[in-house]
N, C-alpha and C positions, 0 to 999 in steps of 0.2 A: 503496498501499498502505500504510494506515494504521498511525500508530504514538502511542504518547500517552510522556512523561516520568513517571517517579516516582521521586522522588529522584535522577536521574542513570541511570537504567539506562532503556532505552529497551524498549517494549511493543509488539510487532505485533499488530495483531489484523486480521481478516477479517468481512464483516456478511454477511449470506446470507439470501433468504425475507422474506416480511411477514409479522406476528403479533401476536403476547405474544411477547416477549425471553427468551428463553433463551441465559444466559451458557454456556459449555463450557471446561471446560479438562481436559487430556489427562494421562496420564501420564509418569513418569520415562522418559526416554531417545527419547521420542515427540514429535510434535509437533500444531500443529493437524490435522493432513494425515490424521493417524489418522480423523479423524472422515470424511473424505472416501473414502476407501480402503476404509473397512466398512461404507456406505451408509448411516451415523447420517445426515448433512447432505443425501442428495438425500432422503430420507424425512419428515426433521421440519423443511426448509424449508418444508415445501407449509402448514403450520398456522401455523407458528412465524418469528419473526423471531431469527436464529442468532448469536450474538454470541461467535466462537471466537476464542480468544488463545493467544498463543506465551508457556508460562509463560517468567519470566525463565531464560539455560541454555539455551533450547532452539529449535527451527524458525529461526525471523530477530529472534527478541529478542537484544538485549546478553545476553553470556553472560560474567557475577563468574566471578573464582575464587577470591574470599574468601568461603568458610561462611557468615560471618555476613553478607555479603549476598542468604544463601535463610532469613533468619528468616521463620518463619510469617506473621507481622503484614504484614511487607512486600509477603509473597505475595498474603495478602488485598489489600492496599492496591493492588496491579498489576490485580484484577479491579477495585474501585474506579476508578480511576484510566480506568482502560476506560468504566466506565457513565458516570461523570461526562463523559468525552469527548463521549458520543453521547446526551449531557442522558438518561440512564435512572436513575429516580427508584427504581423496584425490581425484579426480574426473576425468572426461574426460574433456578435454580443446577445444573450439571450436572456432574460429575467424578470420573473415574475412575482408580486406583489414587493417585498425588501428587496427582493433581486431586481425591480425596476425600479425600484430607488437607487440602487447603485447604478444602473446604468443611465438613469441621469446623472448622477455623481459621474461617470465616464464622460457628460458631454461639459462636464468644470474642468475637468483635471486629466484627459488623457483621451481626450476624441481622435487623435490623431494612430492610435496604435488599433484603430475598429475598421470594417469594413463594411458593417451595417448595424442597425439596431436592431432589436425584437424587444420592445416593451408590452409585458402586461399586468393589466391588475394595480394601474398605479399611473399619476398624472407626475405634473414638473415639481410642484410644493405645495402641497396640500396636504392637512394634516388625516390622519385617519377618518374619515366618516364611517365607517362601521362600529367599531369598536375604539371609544374613546379613549385614548394612551391608561389614563386613569384606573379604567375601568379593569383594561389587560393587565394592569398590574398589581390589582388587588385580590382579581384571580388567580394571578399567579404566584401569590403568595400564600394562597392556600395550596401548593402545590398541584403536579402535573394530575393526579388524579381527579382532584376538583376543576381541573379544566378540560377534562375529555367529558364528566358528568357534564359540565355545565354546555358544550359543544353538542353533545347526544340531546340534552334537552332543548335546545334549540332547531336543532337540526335531525333527529330522530336516528337510531342507534347504527355505527359506524361499523366497516369493515374491522374484524381482525388484527388486519397486518397495521390499519392505518393508525390502531389504537395503541399498538408496540411502538410506534416510531413516533407516537407523543407522547408516550408512557416514558421514553428513553429519555428527552429532554431534562435538560439542566433548570429548573425557573429562576435562579439567580443570572443566572447567566443572561435568559431570554428578557428578565423586568430590566436587567443593563442596556440590553441593547433598546430596548424599549424606552428608559428614559433618556437615551444619548439623543441629540437635537438632529434633526432630518439634512440638517449639511447644505441644503437645498436651493439656499437663499440665493438669487440672482438667474439661476439656471433658465428663465423663463426669458430671462434677457437676450438669453443667448441662444434660444430654439430656432430664431429666424435665421442665422447665419450656418445652420447644417447644413450641408451639401450632400452628406452620407447618407442610403438609401436608409428608412427607418419603418417597420410594423409596429404599430399599437394595438391593440384587443385589448377589448375586455366587455364583462356581463352587462348586459343593462340595466339589471336588475343591483349591483356593485354601486354603492353608494359614491364609489371613484367614478362614476360612469362619465358625468358630464365635464369634469374636469380633467378626466384623459381623453377626452374627445377634443376641447380645446386645445391640449397640447398639439393633440395633432395636429389641428387646425394652422398653427404657430408655424410648426416645422414644415419648408417648402419642397420639400423628400417625401414628407408619411402617407403613408395608408393609413386608415383607423379600419379597424373591424369589431363588427356590436353582435358578442353574442346573447343571441337572444334567450331571455329567460333566467338566466344564470345569474348567479351571484358570487360577490368576489372568490368564498370558499371553493365554490362548485367550478366556476371555472380552472381552478389551478388542478382538479382533478379530470377535467375534462380534454384529456388527451385526443380523441376521436373529433372533437368538434375543433378543438383547435391546431393542429397539426398537417390537415391542405391547406392551411392560409399559410401558416410558415413554410412548408414545401413550396408553394405557388412562388412566394414571394423570395426566395432563395436562388429559385429556380430562373428568375426574370433579371438575377442582377450579378451571374457567372457566368 
């Protein structure tokens, strides 16, 4: 299992497939395993080399408990450190939710290292409109069992594998990641200058939907995909809905 050290924090990553590189970054409370669980890896690795990263605080990466360790620039540098470890000069980027936030951080700090951006379930600089940070923090302070129970109360029973992935989280690390500032101040002003291809997608029942659509409208090269009837969490698991759009987008820029 390869790791790379970024300023004292070990970042775990994995590589699948062959072809143009796509760096893939998951959302909060998840890990690279989500990309496997919902069909993204199986389909996208057929034509691409996938660089799957466990974000700091998640999966098999280190899990610091200090919010300062979740500064957005550090998270972008985690991605760059993995790329450098693999001698990747430029890649496509795909991120969902928190991974989408990191994608907008790339706009601020490292746009020259990427060939395209695919950002799901996120807008340029908007607070979480589904679960206020203070509500998430209060829930996480009760532990991951309480977090899962709350999710099942709101969404219905979840499959065992997803439950196991959630229970494996370190709640203190997730609290620190939630407390950390968004770090995307000023990114909206840069969207009109983006010239590389971008795909933004969002469920129309997601609290981020209107802001994500607005972000796409500000990017001259962006395509926006609306996923009908799905909320934030559902789109993260909707590989069959999302993958065809991603594949068409990537095929259009090769």
